[in-house]
N, C-alpha and C positions, 0 to 999 in steps of 0.2 A: 418618516421613520428611517433611520438610518441602520444599515446591517452592522452587527458585531463581527469584526474580523475574527475574533477569537471563537465565538460560537459556531461560525461557519467553517472553522477549520479544526482545532484541536480536539473538541468532543465528536465531531464527525469522523475524523481519522481513527480517533481511539475506539469508537463504538464499531467501525467496519473491521479494522484489524482484529478485534476480539472475536468478531464473526469469523473473520479469516482463518483464525485460530481453531475454531471450532470445525469449519470445513476440512482443514487439514488433518484434524484429529480424526474425522470421520473416514477421511480416505485412506488414512494409515490403518485404521481398524478394519476397513473394507479390504485392504490388500492383504492383511493377516488372514481374515475370514476366508477369502478366495484364493488364498496361497499363492498370491501373486507377488513377486520381488518388487518392493516399494520403488526401486528405481525405474520400473516401467511407468509409475505415474510421474515420478520426478522429472523424467526427461521426455514426458509426453508433450506433444505440440498440436494445435489444431490444425496447421498447414505446414508444409516444409520451409517457408520463409518467416514463421513466427517463433518467437522464443518459446523454450520450453517452460513448464509449471514452475520449476525452482527460480528461473530467471524474472517470470512475471511477479513472484512473490518478492523478490529482491527489488524490482523496480517500484512496486506498489509501497513498500516500505520506504524506498528512496524519496519519493514524493511526500509521505507522510511525514518524514523527519525533516525534509528540506523546506517545505512551504512554510511551517512556523518559524523556522530558525531564520530564513530569509526575512519574513515579516517582521520578527523581532529584532533584526539586525545582529544576529548572532552567527558564528560560524557554524557551517552544516557538519554534522558528525560523518566522518567517512567510515564505511564498513568494507570488509575485505571482499565481500561477494565469492565466498568460497563454501557456501552451504551445500552440502551433499546428502543430507537427511531430513526426514520430517522434524526430528529433534532439533536439527540445526536451524530449520526455518522457523520452528515455533521460538527458538532462543533469539533469532533475529526480531521477530515479532515482539517479543518480550522487550527486547533492548530498546525497540522503537516506543513501546508504550511507557517505558521508564523515562525516556528522553521528553516525550510529550507531556509527561506529568510534572516537568520542570518549568511549563508555561502557565503563566496566568493571562486574565484578560488586560490586565495593565501592560503586558509586554507587547500585546499583538494589537489591541483595539486602536485605532486611530492610524493604522499601517496602510489604510486603503489608498493613500496617496503617496506613501513611501515609494521611492523608485528602486525597483528590484533589477539588477544587472546580472544577466547570466549568458552563457553561450547556448545557442540553439542551432543545431545543423552546422556546427562549427563558426557560426556568425555572433559577435556580440549583440545582444538584444537588451532593451531597457523597456520594462513594463511598469505601470502604477501596480502597487500592492493588490488592488482589486481586480485589475485586469489579470495579473499573474494568478491570483488564487482562483477566481472563477473560470477563467478561459484556457489556463494551462495546467495548473497542479491539480485541480479537482478532476477535470476530463481525464487527464493521464492517469491520476490514482484509480477511478473508477474503470477505466478501460482494462487495466492490468489486473485489478482485483476481479472484475467480471470474467476476463480472459482465463484466470486460475481456476475458477468456479467451473467455466464452460469446459476446460481441459478435464477436469475430473468426472463431470456429468458424462461428457463423451466416452469416458473410459468406464462406464458403468457404475460410478459410485452413486448411490441412491441419496442424493441431496435434492432438497427443496427450496423454494423461495424464502421460507421461515428460517432455514440455516443460513441462507445467503445474508438475510437481513439481521440475523442475530438473536431472533426471537425464539430460537430453540437451541 
């Protein structure tokens, strides 16, 4: 059985971004409830050499919009990376979800052998679509998604696995 590149990408990115939106909404409400300036959460990081929450969300959405675009042979939309509030991050997620909704299985299925060219660490790299999706885009997406969740949990936002998975 072959994998559907569409099913392995667009619905997964969409579901996880919807869950991330719920995580961010819970964090914003928690900041209000605890009378914490939302900037405390937005600029929080797990370690001094790691990106802050806002940047984690930006990078997660970059992978979610970039992977299907590259697999379909489309231009990757460029975002400003200037989000400074929970509302801004929610708008970025919504914009990414709208972009994801423009893809169909016909756009992406069969892209497993399409050669994807990109710069990694300043070097030109070429990967097959399957390699790119499963070994670069998805792991990076999940890393930044999970790190965003972990930053908020570390800062006392009462989140659980169900919220992370989007089942609540």
